[in-house]
GUDOPA-685799 format. One record per residue (C-alpha): x, y, z; residue number from 1. Coordinates in Angstrom, 1 decimal, decimal comma. Example, Ala and Ser with C-alpha at 12.3 -4.5 7.8 and 13.67 -1.06 7.14 Angstrom:
BEGIN
[[12,3; -4,5; 7,8]; 1]
[[13,7; -1,1; 7,1]; 2]
This chain:
BEGIN
[[37,6; 32,7; -13,7]; 1]
[[36,2; 29,3; -14,4]; 2]
[[33,1; 30,0; -12,8]; 3]
[[32,5; 33,1; -15,0]; 4]
[[33,4; 31,1; -18,2]; 5]
[[30,7; 28,3; -17,1]; 6]
[[28,3; 31,0; -16,7]; 7]
[[29,0; 32,7; -20,0]; 8]
[[28,9; 29,3; -21,8]; 9]
[[25,6; 28,4; -20,1]; 10]
[[24,1; 31,8; -21,2]; 11]
[[25,2; 31,2; -24,8]; 12]
[[23,8; 27,6; -24,9]; 13]
[[20,4; 29,1; -23,6]; 14]
[[20,5; 31,6; -26,3]; 15]
[[20,9; 28,9; -28,9]; 16]
[[17,9; 27,0; -27,4]; 17]
[[15,8; 30,3; -27,7]; 18]
[[16,9; 30,5; -31,2]; 19]
[[15,4; 26,9; -31,9]; 20]
[[12,3; 27,7; -29,8]; 21]
[[11,8; 31,2; -31,6]; 22]
[[12,0; 29,5; -34,9]; 23]
[[9,3; 26,9; -34,4]; 24]
[[7,2; 29,1; -32,4]; 25]
[[7,3; 31,8; -35,1]; 26]
[[6,7; 29,4; -37,9]; 27]
[[3,6; 27,4; -36,3]; 28]
[[2,0; 30,3; -34,3]; 29]
[[2,8; 28,4; -31,0]; 30]
[[5,1; 30,7; -29,4]; 31]
[[8,7; 30,0; -28,1]; 32]
[[7,3; 28,5; -24,8]; 33]
[[6,2; 25,4; -26,6]; 34]
[[9,8; 24,2; -26,9]; 35]
[[11,4; 26,4; -24,2]; 36]
[[9,6; 25,2; -21,2]; 37]
[[10,6; 21,6; -21,7]; 38]
[[14,1; 22,7; -22,8]; 39]
[[14,8; 24,5; -19,8]; 40]
[[13,2; 22,1; -17,2]; 41]
[[14,7; 18,8; -18,9]; 42]
[[18,1; 20,0; -20,1]; 43]
[[18,9; 22,8; -17,7]; 44]
[[17,3; 21,6; -14,7]; 45]
[[15,4; 24,8; -14,1]; 46]
[[12,1; 24,5; -11,9]; 47]
[[9,0; 24,6; -13,7]; 48]
[[7,7; 28,0; -12,4]; 49]
[[11,0; 29,6; -13,4]; 50]
[[10,8; 27,9; -16,8]; 51]
[[7,5; 29,1; -17,2]; 52]
[[8,3; 32,8; -16,3]; 53]
[[11,3; 32,8; -18,8]; 54]
[[8,7; 31,2; -21,4]; 55]
[[6,3; 34,0; -21,0]; 56]
[[9,1; 36,7; -21,6]; 57]
[[10,3; 34,7; -24,7]; 58]
[[6,7; 34,7; -26,0]; 59]
[[6,8; 38,3; -25,9]; 60]
[[9,9; 38,4; -28,0]; 61]
[[8,5; 35,9; -30,3]; 62]
[[5,5; 38,1; -30,9]; 63]
[[7,7; 41,3; -31,2]; 64]
[[10,3; 39,5; -33,5]; 65]
[[7,6; 38,0; -36,0]; 66]
[[4,4; 39,8; -35,9]; 67]
[[6,0; 43,0; -37,3]; 68]
[[7,1; 40,9; -40,3]; 69]
[[3,7; 39,3; -40,7]; 70]
[[1,9; 42,6; -40,5]; 71]
[[4,1; 43,8; -43,3]; 72]
[[3,1; 41,1; -45,3]; 73]
[[-0,3; 41,6; -44,7]; 74]
[[-1,1; 37,9; -43,8]; 75]
[[-1,9; 38,3; -39,9]; 76]
[[-5,6; 39,7; -39,4]; 77]
[[-5,1; 42,5; -36,7]; 78]
[[-8,8; 43,1; -36,5]; 79]
[[-9,5; 39,4; -35,7]; 80]
[[-6,6; 39,3; -33,2]; 81]
[[-7,8; 42,2; -31,2]; 82]
[[-11,2; 41,1; -31,0]; 83]
[[-10,3; 37,6; -29,7]; 84]
[[-7,5; 38,8; -27,4]; 85]
[[-10,0; 40,4; -24,9]; 86]
[[-11,1; 37,0; -23,9]; 87]
[[-7,5; 35,5; -23,9]; 88]
[[-6,2; 38,5; -21,6]; 89]
[[-9,1; 37,9; -19,1]; 90]
[[-8,1; 34,0; -19,1]; 91]
[[-4,2; 34,9; -18,7]; 92]
[[-5,3; 36,8; -15,5]; 93]
[[-7,2; 34,0; -14,2]; 94]
[[-4,5; 31,4; -15,1]; 95]
[[-1,8; 33,4; -13,6]; 96]
[[-3,7; 33,9; -10,3]; 97]
[[-4,4; 30,1; -10,4]; 98]
[[-0,8; 29,1; -10,6]; 99]
[[0,2; 31,0; -7,5]; 100]
[[-2,8; 28,8; -5,7]; 101]
[[-2,0; 25,5; -7,4]; 102]
[[1,8; 25,9; -6,7]; 103]
[[1,0; 26,2; -3,0]; 104]
[[-1,4; 23,3; -2,9]; 105]
[[0,8; 20,9; -5,1]; 106]
[[-2,0; 20,5; -7,6]; 107]
[[-0,1; 21,5; -10,8]; 108]
[[0,4; 17,9; -12,0]; 109]
[[-3,6; 17,6; -12,5]; 110]
[[-3,3; 20,8; -15,0]; 111]
[[-0,6; 19,0; -17,0]; 112]
[[-2,5; 15,8; -17,5]; 113]
[[-5,7; 17,5; -18,3]; 114]
[[-4,1; 20,0; -20,7]; 115]
[[-2,2; 17,1; -22,3]; 116]
[[-5,4; 15,0; -23,0]; 117]
[[-7,2; 18,0; -24,4]; 118]
[[-4,3; 18,6; -26,9]; 119]
[[-4,1; 15,2; -27,9]; 120]
[[-7,9; 14,9; -28,4]; 121]
[[-7,8; 18,1; -30,6]; 122]
[[-5,6; 16,3; -33,1]; 123]
[[-8,3; 14,1; -34,4]; 124]
[[-10,2; 17,1; -36,1]; 125]
[[-7,0; 18,8; -37,0]; 126]
[[-5,7; 15,8; -38,7]; 127]
[[-8,8; 15,6; -40,8]; 128]
[[-8,1; 19,1; -42,3]; 129]
[[-4,4; 18,2; -42,8]; 130]
[[-4,9; 17,1; -46,4]; 131]
[[-6,2; 20,3; -47,7]; 132]
[[-4,1; 23,3; -48,6]; 133]
[[-6,8; 25,8; -47,7]; 134]
[[-9,9; 25,5; -45,6]; 135]
[[-13,3; 24,6; -47,2]; 136]
[[-15,3; 27,5; -48,5]; 137]
[[-18,1; 28,4; -46,0]; 138]
[[-20,8; 30,8; -46,4]; 139]
[[-20,5; 33,8; -43,8]; 140]
[[-22,8; 33,6; -40,7]; 141]
[[-24,0; 36,4; -38,6]; 142]
[[-20,8; 36,7; -36,6]; 143]
[[-18,9; 37,1; -39,9]; 144]
[[-20,9; 40,2; -40,8]; 145]
[[-21,1; 41,7; -37,2]; 146]
[[-17,7; 41,3; -36,5]; 147]
[[-16,0; 41,8; -39,9]; 148]
[[-14,3; 38,4; -40,1]; 149]
[[-13,8; 38,3; -43,9]; 150]
[[-10,1; 39,0; -45,2]; 151]
[[-7,8; 38,5; -48,0]; 152]
[[-3,9; 38,0; -48,3]; 153]
[[-1,5; 37,2; -50,9]; 154]
[[0,0; 33,7; -51,0]; 155]
[[3,5; 33,8; -52,3]; 156]
[[3,8; 30,0; -52,6]; 157]
[[0,6; 29,4; -54,2]; 158]
[[1,1; 32,9; -56,2]; 159]
[[-2,4; 34,0; -55,8]; 160]
[[-4,9; 36,2; -53,5]; 161]
[[-6,6; 34,1; -50,9]; 162]
[[-10,1; 35,2; -49,8]; 163]
[[-11,6; 33,8; -46,5]; 164]
[[-14,5; 34,1; -44,3]; 165]
[[-14,2; 33,7; -40,4]; 166]
[[-17,1; 32,0; -38,8]; 167]
[[-18,3; 31,1; -35,2]; 168]
[[-16,9; 34,0; -33,4]; 169]
[[-18,3; 33,1; -30,2]; 170]
[[-16,7; 29,6; -30,3]; 171]
[[-13,5; 31,1; -31,0]; 172]
[[-13,8; 33,5; -28,0]; 173]
[[-14,5; 30,6; -25,7]; 174]
[[-11,4; 28,8; -26,9]; 175]
[[-9,3; 32,1; -26,5]; 176]
[[-10,5; 32,2; -22,8]; 177]
[[-9,2; 28,7; -22,0]; 178]
[[-6,1; 29,6; -24,2]; 179]
[[-5,2; 32,4; -22,0]; 180]
[[-6,1; 30,4; -18,8]; 181]
[[-3,4; 27,8; -19,8]; 182]
[[-1,0; 30,2; -20,8]; 183]
[[-1,2; 31,7; -17,4]; 184]
[[-1,0; 28,4; -15,9]; 185]
[[1,8; 26,7; -17,7]; 186]
[[3,5; 29,5; -19,8]; 187]
[[2,6; 27,3; -22,7]; 188]
[[-0,4; 26,1; -24,7]; 189]
[[-1,8; 29,6; -25,5]; 190]
[[-0,7; 29,5; -29,2]; 191]
[[-1,5; 25,7; -29,4]; 192]
[[-5,2; 26,5; -28,5]; 193]
[[-5,3; 29,8; -30,5]; 194]
[[-4,2; 28,2; -33,5]; 195]
[[-6,7; 25,3; -33,2]; 196]
[[-9,4; 27,9; -32,3]; 197]
[[-9,0; 29,9; -35,4]; 198]
[[-8,1; 26,8; -37,7]; 199]
[[-10,9; 24,6; -36,4]; 200]
[[-13,5; 26,8; -35,0]; 201]
[[-13,4; 29,8; -37,1]; 202]
[[-12,2; 28,0; -40,3]; 203]
[[-9,3; 30,5; -41,2]; 204]
[[-6,6; 29,7; -43,6]; 205]
[[-3,4; 28,1; -41,6]; 206]
[[-1,1; 31,1; -42,6]; 207]
[[-3,6; 33,6; -41,3]; 208]
[[-4,1; 31,4; -38,2]; 209]
[[-0,4; 31,2; -37,2]; 210]
[[0,5; 34,6; -38,0]; 211]
[[-2,4; 36,2; -36,2]; 212]
[[-1,6; 33,9; -33,2]; 213]
[[1,8; 35,1; -33,2]; 214]
[[0,5; 38,8; -32,8]; 215]
[[-1,8; 37,8; -30,0]; 216]
[[0,4; 35,7; -27,8]; 217]
[[2,8; 38,6; -26,9]; 218]
[[-0,3; 40,6; -25,5]; 219]
[[-1,3; 37,3; -23,5]; 220]
[[2,0; 36,6; -22,3]; 221]
[[2,6; 40,4; -21,3]; 222]
[[-0,4; 40,0; -19,2]; 223]
[[0,5; 37,0; -17,3]; 224]
[[4,3; 37,8; -17,0]; 225]
[[3,5; 40,8; -14,9]; 226]
[[1,9; 38,5; -12,1]; 227]
[[4,8; 36,0; -12,4]; 228]
[[7,3; 39,0; -11,9]; 229]
[[5,4; 40,1; -9,0]; 230]
[[5,5; 36,6; -7,6]; 231]
[[9,3; 36,3; -8,1]; 232]
[[9,1; 33,7; -10,7]; 233]
[[11,2; 35,3; -13,3]; 234]
[[15,1; 35,1; -13,2]; 235]
[[16,8; 37,7; -15,2]; 236]
[[19,7; 35,4; -16,3]; 237]
[[17,5; 32,9; -17,8]; 238]
[[14,8; 35,3; -19,4]; 239]
[[17,4; 37,5; -20,9]; 240]
[[19,2; 34,6; -22,5]; 241]
[[16,0; 33,2; -24,0]; 242]
[[14,7; 36,6; -25,3]; 243]
[[17,9; 37,1; -27,2]; 244]
[[17,8; 33,7; -28,9]; 245]
[[13,9; 33,8; -29,5]; 246]
[[14,0; 37,0; -31,3]; 247]
[[16,7; 35,7; -33,6]; 248]
[[14,8; 32,5; -34,2]; 249]
[[11,5; 34,4; -34,7]; 250]
[[12,9; 36,5; -37,4]; 251]
[[13,9; 33,4; -39,5]; 252]
[[10,8; 31,6; -38,7]; 253]
[[8,8; 34,6; -40,1]; 254]
[[11,0; 34,5; -43,3]; 255]
[[10,5; 30,8; -43,8]; 256]
[[6,8; 30,9; -43,3]; 257]
[[5,9; 32,7; -46,4]; 258]
[[7,8; 30,3; -48,5]; 259]
[[5,9; 27,1; -47,5]; 260]
[[2,4; 25,8; -48,1]; 261]
[[-0,5; 25,9; -45,5]; 262]
[[-0,4; 22,0; -45,5]; 263]
[[3,2; 22,1; -44,4]; 264]
[[2,7; 24,4; -41,5]; 265]
[[-0,5; 22,3; -40,3]; 266]
[[1,7; 19,0; -40,4]; 267]
[[4,6; 20,8; -38,5]; 268]
[[2,1; 22,0; -35,9]; 269]
[[0,3; 18,8; -35,4]; 270]
[[3,6; 16,9; -34,8]; 271]
[[4,7; 19,6; -32,3]; 272]
[[1,4; 19,3; -30,8]; 273]
[[1,4; 15,6; -30,6]; 274]
[[4,7; 15,8; -28,7]; 275]
[[3,6; 18,5; -26,3]; 276]
[[0,3; 16,6; -25,4]; 277]
[[2,3; 13,2; -24,4]; 278]
[[4,9; 15,3; -22,8]; 279]
[[2,4; 17,2; -20,5]; 280]
[[0,6; 14,1; -19,6]; 281]
[[4,0; 12,2; -18,7]; 282]
[[5,4; 15,3; -16,8]; 283]
[[2,2; 15,7; -14,8]; 284]
[[2,7; 12,2; -13,2]; 285]
[[6,3; 12,8; -12,9]; 286]
[[5,7; 16,1; -11,0]; 287]
[[3,5; 14,5; -8,6]; 288]
[[6,1; 11,8; -7,9]; 289]
[[3,8; 9,0; -9,0]; 290]
[[6,7; 7,5; -10,8]; 291]
[[10,3; 9,0; -11,6]; 292]
[[11,7; 9,0; -15,1]; 293]
[[15,4; 10,6; -15,9]; 294]
[[14,6; 13,7; -18,0]; 295]
[[16,3; 12,8; -21,0]; 296]
[[14,5; 9,4; -21,2]; 297]
[[11,2; 11,2; -20,4]; 298]
[[12,0; 13,5; -23,4]; 299]
[[12,7; 10,5; -25,8]; 300]
[[9,8; 8,6; -24,8]; 301]
[[7,6; 11,6; -25,4]; 302]
[[9,0; 11,9; -29,0]; 303]
[[8,5; 8,2; -29,6]; 304]
[[4,9; 8,1; -28,6]; 305]
[[4,0; 11,4; -30,4]; 306]
[[5,3; 10,0; -33,6]; 307]
[[3,4; 6,8; -33,3]; 308]
[[0,5; 8,7; -32,3]; 309]
[[0,5; 11,1; -35,2]; 310]
[[1,6; 8,4; -37,8]; 311]
[[-1,6; 6,3; -36,8]; 312]
[[-3,8; 9,2; -37,1]; 313]
[[-2,2; 10,2; -40,5]; 314]
[[-2,6; 6,6; -41,9]; 315]
[[-6,2; 6,5; -40,6]; 316]
[[-7,0; 9,7; -42,4]; 317]
[[-5,5; 8,5; -45,5]; 318]
[[-7,5; 5,3; -45,5]; 319]
[[-10,7; 7,4; -44,8]; 320]
[[-10,0; 9,6; -47,6]; 321]
[[-9,5; 6,6; -50,2]; 322]
[[-12,7; 5,0; -49,1]; 323]
[[-14,6; 8,1; -49,5]; 324]
[[-13,1; 8,6; -53,1]; 325]
[[-14,0; 5,1; -53,9]; 326]
[[-17,5; 5,7; -53,2]; 327]
């Protein structure tokens, strides 16, 4: 009786964790796995490969729960998403196959460290764009015309229609391949790199970027999760609980997005990204037993370092803008 009650309470607690993950993932375009993998591995002691498997399932749920709402609002650019998803899907297959190899050769820690460094490095150009509500106007390039990367959406917060031109399609495709590979490897990061690729490389508005990312991540996760399922890395109990919570959270995240500004979304995204980068680096060294840290302390250290890191970048960027204005 007590064992059954404990199982039910654990299921409910994981559902609530999924709600938080789904809300943040839907709002920022990162997918539920960004919060879910650290949550499951740190607070529930789930092995990383099983947390990753549940994360991929929850990412599909995030996409299903939010993409329909964003499509209805006509913010997500389906044409751009489908075009970029080809490279992401190929990367997801490569990443999932690499996971099986790396797991058997104890090299997963290296991927964590490299991925964390890449994320922290990508914050620098992203912060420079953080003061702008909309991306700077750019002239269409040859890829804009060939792949029809232009679009328009109505911004309820700004109370106006926003026109935009996507550029550098080729660079977006390269980043999407790596996004898919990382998604297959770690179950997280696909949304982070997709948002960075569309925001920085293709110069799309943040709301278009996050909503299109939410549409894409479900397809990427579905590709990778099939290989995880075949390899036995998906536990039904954990995956079901997280999926239920994530669908609920994604619904409320989609409702919240249309009511806040592009600038707010970008800074929420950057704050989470800085935490994720630090967390990945620390976890890489802990995974390889280079040093040992209690999971809760590890989580706290990641938050503190991330806050300091993003604060330093923010202050530096403000000073840079003031010096430019003074000239």
